N, C-alpha and C positions, 0 to 999 in steps of 0.2 A: 826198644825194650832192652834192658840190661839185667844182669843177675843182681841179686839183693845186695851184694857188696857195694855197689855204687847206685843203689836204688834211690837214695836221698838226693843225689845229684840229678837224676832223671826227673824226680818230682819237682825240684826247684825249677828246672828248665821248662817242664810242662806247665807249671803255674805261671810262668812269665809269658807264655803264648796267650794272646787275647781270645782265642777260640777254643773249641773242644780239643782234647788230646785223647788219642786212642792207644791203648796198650794191648798188644797181641802177645800173649805169653804162652810158653810151654808149661803146662801145669799137670804134673803127674797125679793120677788119682788111684784109688784102691783097685779099680777095674783094670789098670795097666798090669797089675800083678808084679810090682817091682820086687825082684828076688831078695834085695837087701833090706826091704821094708820101707814103709812110708816115712819112717823117722829120718830117712836119708833122701827125701824127695828133692831137696835143693841140690844135692849132689847128682841126682839123676838128671835134673834139668841142666846142670853144668856138663854132664856127659853128653847130653843131647847136642849141645853146642860144640863140644870138643870133637865129636865124630862127624859133624856136618849134617846131622839130622835136623837141627834147628839153627837158624841164623839170627844173629843179633844185628839190628840195623835201626836207623833213625831217618825220619824225613821231616825236614823243617820247611814248610811252605813259605815262611818269611824270606827265605833265601832265593826264591824264584825271581829271576830278573836282576840279580845282584852280581852275576858273574861267578858265584860260588855254587857248586853242586849242592842241591838241597838233600840229596840222598847220601847217607854215610853208612858204610858197612863196618860194624865193630867186630864181627867175627874174624878170627884168624884162620889160617889153613888148618884143616882137621889134623888132630894129633892122636886120635883114638880110633880103634877099629869100629867101623860102622856095624859090622856083624856082631861084635862083642856087645855093643850097646843094645841092639835088638834082642839078643839072647838073654839079656838081664831082665827082660819083661816077659811075663808068662803069656801075655796075649800073642806074642810072636813065637816064643818057644813052643807053646802048645800047638800052634798051627803047623809047625814043622814036624812035630810028632804025629799029629793026626792025619795030615795030608802032605807027606814029604815031597812028592813030585811037584804038586801044584805050589806048595809053599816056597820051594826053592826058587822057582821062577818069580814069584811075588816078592820075595826078599831081595832078589837081584834087581828087580824093577824099582823097588822102593829106594835102594841105594843109588841107582842110576838117576832116578828122578830128583833125589836130594842133591846130588852132585851137579846136575844140570841147573837146578834152581840156584845153588850157590854160585855157579859160574855166571849166571844171569845177574845176580846181585853184584858180583865183582865188576861186571861190565857196566852196570848202572852207576856204581860208585866211581868208576874211572872216567866217565863221560864229563866233558866240559859243559858248563851250563849254557 
């Protein structure tokens, strides 16, 4: 999955594959309660990537057995505050207001889980085929 700036490149590559292609995307919706509004949902998706909440990666099964790693991680190191990203969505900010003690632990776990997942993706991308 890639952001819309290079979406056409992704579509061309996907069409070249002789089997099905699956796109797993972070798609903000009105229920997320984006504080900047749904008009900036593409920016919210970019922020999800920039903070490490969502990773951009590709897997090309045609590369299996060729000596080239079929998994490519397109995400860079996080450059944005994870907590700042979460607090821009009402679904997280309201949880913190309603249940501050429980929410704090959940928000910390959410960040820890996301960073562990990103570390795992980095490991996959670094493996030799």
